[in-house]
C-alpha positions in Angstrom: 1.8 61.3 -119.2 -0.9 62.7 -117.1 -2.8 60.4 -114.6 -5.3 60.4 -111.8 -4.4 57.9 -109.1 -6.3 56.9 -105.9 -5.9 54.2 -103.1 -8.0 51.3 -102.8 -9.2 50.0 -99.4 -5.9 48.1 -98.8 -3.8 51.2 -99.4 -2.5 50.3 -102.9 -2.3 52.1 -106.1 -5.7 52.3 -108.1 -5.6 54.0 -111.5 -8.6 55.9 -112.4 -7.3 57.5 -115.7 -4.3 58.4 -117.7 -3.6 60.3 -120.9 -0.6 61.1 -123.0 -0.4 64.6 -124.2 2.2 67.0 -125.7 3.0 68.8 -122.5 1.6 70.0 -119.3 -0.5 73.1 -120.3 -3.9 74.5 -119.7 -5.6 72.7 -122.7 -4.1 69.3 -122.0 -5.1 69.4 -118.4 -8.6 70.7 -119.2 -9.0 67.8 -121.7 -7.9 65.3 -119.2 -10.0 66.6 -116.4 -13.1 66.7 -118.6 -12.6 62.9 -119.6 -11.9 62.2 -115.9 -15.3 63.9 -114.9 -17.2 61.7 -117.6 -15.6 58.6 -115.9 -16.4 59.2 -112.2 -19.2 61.6 -112.6 -20.1 64.0 -109.7 -18.4 63.0 -106.4 -19.4 64.7 -103.1 -16.5 66.3 -101.3 -14.0 65.3 -103.9 -10.5 66.1 -103.1 -7.3 66.4 -105.3 -3.9 66.4 -103.9 -1.2 67.4 -106.3 1.8 69.6 -106.7 1.0 73.4 -107.3 1.1 73.4 -111.1 -0.8 76.4 -112.5 -2.6 74.3 -115.3 -3.9 71.7 -112.7 -5.4 74.5 -110.7 -6.9 76.1 -113.8 -8.4 72.8 -114.9 -9.9 72.1 -111.6 -11.6 75.5 -111.3 -13.1 75.0 -114.7 -14.1 71.2 -114.7 -14.3 70.5 -111.0 -15.5 73.8 -109.4 -16.8 72.3 -106.2 -13.8 70.0 -105.6 -11.1 70.8 -103.0 -7.5 71.0 -104.1 -4.9 70.3 -101.6 -1.2 70.9 -102.1 1.2 68.1 -101.8 2.8 68.1 -98.4 6.1 66.5 -99.7 6.5 69.1 -102.6 6.0 71.9 -100.2 8.6 70.6 -97.7 11.2 70.1 -100.6 10.6 73.6 -101.8 11.1 75.1 -98.4 14.2 73.0 -97.9 15.7 74.0 -101.2 15.1 77.8 -100.7 16.2 78.1 -97.1 19.6 76.4 -96.6 20.2 76.5 -92.9 20.2 73.4 -90.8 18.3 75.2 -87.9 15.6 76.3 -90.3 15.3 72.6 -91.6 14.7 71.4 -88.0 12.3 74.2 -87.5 10.4 73.5 -90.8 9.9 69.8 -89.9 8.6 70.7 -86.4 6.1 73.2 -87.8 5.0 70.6 -90.5 4.3 68.1 -87.8 2.5 70.6 -85.8 0.6 71.6 -88.7 -0.8 68.1 -89.4 -1.9 68.0 -85.7 -3.4 71.6 -85.8 -5.4 70.5 -89.1 -7.1 67.9 -87.2 -8.0 70.3 -84.4 -9.1 73.0 -86.8 -11.5 70.5 -88.5 -13.1 69.5 -85.2 -13.5 73.1 -84.2 -15.6 73.7 -87.3 -17.6 70.7 -86.3 -18.3 72.1 -82.8 -19.3 75.4 -84.1 -21.4 73.9 -86.9 -19.6 75.7 -89.7 -19.5 74.2 -93.1 -16.5 71.9 -93.6 -16.7 71.5 -97.4 -13.2 73.2 -97.5 -11.8 70.5 -95.5 -13.4 67.1 -96.3 -12.2 63.7 -95.5 -9.2 62.7 -97.5 -8.3 59.4 -95.8 -4.9 60.4 -94.7 -3.7 61.2 -98.3 -1.2 64.2 -97.7 0.9 63.8 -100.8 0.8 63.1 -104.4 3.2 60.1 -104.1 0.7 57.8 -105.5 0.8 59.4 -108.8 4.5 59.5 -108.7 4.7 56.0 -107.9 2.7 54.8 -110.9 4.8 57.2 -113.1 8.0 55.6 -111.9 6.3 52.2 -112.4 6.1 53.2 -116.3 9.5 54.8 -116.5 11.4 52.1 -118.5 8.4 51.7 -120.9 8.4 55.3 -122.0 11.1 54.4 -124.5 8.7 52.1 -126.3 6.5 53.3 -129.1 3.3 54.8 -127.9 1.0 52.0 -128.8 3.5 49.5 -127.0 3.5 51.8 -124.0 -0.2 51.9 -123.7 -0.2 48.2 -124.0 2.2 47.9 -121.1 -0.1 50.0 -118.9 -3.0 47.9 -120.1 -1.1 44.6 -119.2 -0.1 46.1 -115.7 -3.6 46.9 -114.8 -4.9 43.7 -116.0 -2.4 41.7 -113.7 -3.2 44.1 -110.8 -6.9 43.5 -111.1 -6.7 39.8 -111.3 -4.2 39.4 -108.5 -6.0 41.7 -106.0 -9.3 40.3 -106.8 -8.1 36.7 -106.0 -6.3 38.0 -102.8 -9.4 39.9 -101.5 -11.6 36.7 -102.1 -9.2 34.8 -99.8 -9.1 37.4 -97.0 -11.4 36.6 -94.0 -10.6 39.6 -92.0 -13.4 42.5 -91.5 -11.0 45.3 -92.9 -8.6 45.0 -95.7 -5.2 43.5 -94.4 -3.2 46.8 -94.2 -5.8 48.6 -92.0 -6.7 45.5 -90.1 -3.0 45.4 -89.0 -3.2 49.1 -88.1 -6.4 48.8 -86.2 -4.9 45.8 -84.2 -1.7 48.1 -83.4 -4.3 50.7 -82.1 -6.2 48.4 -80.0 -2.8 47.4 -78.3 -2.2 51.1 -77.4 -5.6 51.5 -75.8 -4.4 49.3 -72.7 -2.5 52.4 -71.6 -5.5 54.9 -71.8 -7.9 55.7 -69.1 -11.4 56.4 -70.5 -13.7 58.5 -68.2 -17.6 58.3 -69.0 -19.3 61.6 -69.4 -22.7 60.1 -70.6 -23.8 56.9 -72.1 -22.0 57.6 -75.3 -19.4 60.3 -74.4 -16.1 59.8 -72.9 -13.1 61.7 -71.9 -9.9 59.7 -72.8 -6.6 60.5 -71.2 -3.5 59.7 -73.4 -0.9 61.9 -71.6 -0.6 64.2 -74.7 -3.5 65.3 -76.8 -6.3 63.6 -74.8 -9.6 63.3 -76.5 -13.4 63.8 -76.1 -15.3 61.0 -77.8 -19.0 60.9 -79.0 -19.7 57.3 -80.1 -23.2 58.2 -81.3 -22.1 61.0 -83.6 -18.7 59.1 -84.4 -16.5 62.2 -83.4 -13.3 62.9 -81.4 -11.6 66.2 -80.5 -8.3 64.7 -81.8 -9.9 65.0 -85.3 -8.3 61.9 -86.6 -11.5 59.8 -86.6 -13.3 62.4 -88.6 -10.6 62.9 -91.4 -9.4 59.4 -91.9 -12.5 57.4 -91.1 -11.0 54.7 -88.9 -11.2 54.6 -85.3 -8.4 56.3 -83.2 -7.2 55.3 -79.9 -9.6 57.5 -78.1 -12.7 56.0 -79.7 -11.4 52.4 -79.4 -10.8 53.0 -75.7 -14.5 54.3 -75.4 -16.0 51.5 -77.5 -14.2 48.9 -75.6 -15.4 50.4 -72.2 -19.0 50.2 -73.5 -18.7 46.8 -75.5 -19.5 48.4 -78.8 -18.1 46.8 -81.9 -15.2 48.9 -83.2 -15.7 47.7 -86.6 -19.0 49.4 -86.9 -17.3 52.8 -86.2 -14.9 52.2 -89.0 -15.8 53.8 -92.5 -17.1 51.3 -95.0 -14.2 52.4 -97.3 -11.7 50.2 -95.4 -13.9 47.0 -95.2 -13.2 44.0 -97.1 -16.5 44.3 -99.1 -15.4 47.5 -100.6 -11.9 46.1 -101.7 -13.6 43.3 -103.3 -15.9 45.5 -105.3 -13.2 47.6 -106.5 -11.8 44.8 -108.5 -15.1 43.0 -109.5 -14.7 43.7 -113.2 -11.9 42.1 -115.3 -9.6 43.9 -117.8 -9.5 42.0 -121.1 -6.9 42.1 -123.9 -7.8 44.5 -126.6 -7.6 41.8 -129.3 -6.6 42.3 -132.9 -6.7 45.7 -134.4 -8.8 44.4 -137.4 -11.5 43.3 -135.0 -11.7 46.2 -132.8 -14.7 48.6 -132.8 -13.5 52.2 -133.2 -15.9 55.0 -132.1 -17.2 57.0 -135.1 -16.1 60.3 -133.5 -12.5 58.9 -133.5 -12.7 57.7 -137.1 -13.9 61.0 -138.3 -11.7 63.2 -136.3 -9.4 65.5 -138.3 -5.9 66.2 -136.7 -4.6 69.6 -138.3 -1.2 71.0 -138.2 -0.4 73.9 -135.8 -1.3 77.2 -137.3 1.2 79.0 -135.3 4.8 78.2 -134.8 4.7 78.6 -130.9 1.0 78.6 -130.0 -0.1 80.2 -126.7 0.7 78.2 -123.6 2.6 75.6 -125.5 6.4 75.5 -124.8 9.1 75.4 -127.5 10.2 71.9 -128.5 13.8 71.3 -127.3 16.2 70.1 -129.7 18.0 66.7 -129.3 16.9 63.4 -128.0 14.0 63.7 -125.5 14.7 62.8 -122.0 13.3 59.6 -120.4 13.4 60.5 -116.9 11.3 63.1 -115.2 12.8 66.4 -114.1 13.6 66.3 -110.4 11.4 68.7 -108.2 12.8 71.4 -106.4 15.0 70.2 -103.6 14.6 66.5 -104.8 17.8 64.4 -104.6 18.4 62.1 -107.4 19.9 58.6 -106.6 22.2 57.3 -109.3 23.1 53.6 -109.1 26.8 52.6 -109.4 27.9 51.2 -112.8 30.6 48.6 -113.0 33.5 49.7 -115.2 34.3 45.9 -116.1 30.9 44.4 -116.9 28.8 47.4 -117.4 26.2 46.3 -114.7 24.4 48.4 -112.3 24.5 48.2 -108.3 28.2 47.5 -107.9 31.7 48.7 -108.8 34.9 47.0 -110.2 36.1 46.0 -106.7 32.8 43.9 -106.0 32.3 42.6 -109.5 32.1 38.8 -109.9 32.8 38.8 -113.5 36.6 38.3 -114.2 38.0 38.9 -117.6 
């Protein structure tokens, strides 16, 4: 299953598209990306974050040539840990990775100051990994053993429930931002009590925090820490300056996090598909001809393995698989015979 997953204004999974193909190859990813482009259209400063699969890169270069492709931070760290086994290197790697995330913010702001184009590093709202896609794949893990039509119905029902539940929740919310980011903003406001903003001009401040510090421009909505530009929500430096001038800090946050955006994401309802006899099938689907493979092993298509197909995903390089305990008495998961409550 191939899928494209985003996050909504409340930091929840939002499935854009999914497809079921024979394998991850150039043709399947190009087909999936072409259908995705028909769905979302041309999006300015579009960012894809994924593992470094060659077929994904090839498909994006062909279908989304102007989009930016970011490597998943989590996959990179696991690959490095798996390749370099020493504990000293692991500590060094995590320190470098932490410094890299900070330096990325600084590098972005340096481009802004020098007025260089920043199309290669657009805002990605703090999405550093492909965990959202992995989470949705795990959600459908048990349903993969179903027939394909039942599997698709499971996904359909899941989205139907999500849309209805989140629409009702968003309509009852009275905060300015979605609940997740409203809480984050409250925590950031609490941290501003310990900062000292020094005014440079009417809209400019130099805010001391004892570590990175920050030069804030409220008019142009920038801060030298880079967080404000990349994430789109006020950092501690911006909030400190806005409170000094009495500026409504909600106005400085991106519209992406506001409750109206969250509500608009779930305006439409997902209805059941109905009976097969009553469905309207497009003409191109009715007339499509599915041909058999002309080659035994076509190019870019792996050989089919013998035996029962695996239901679980292959672990990534360096990923540790957690196996639940299985009781030898009742066969249940999560406990052993010593703690089993079933007595024979």
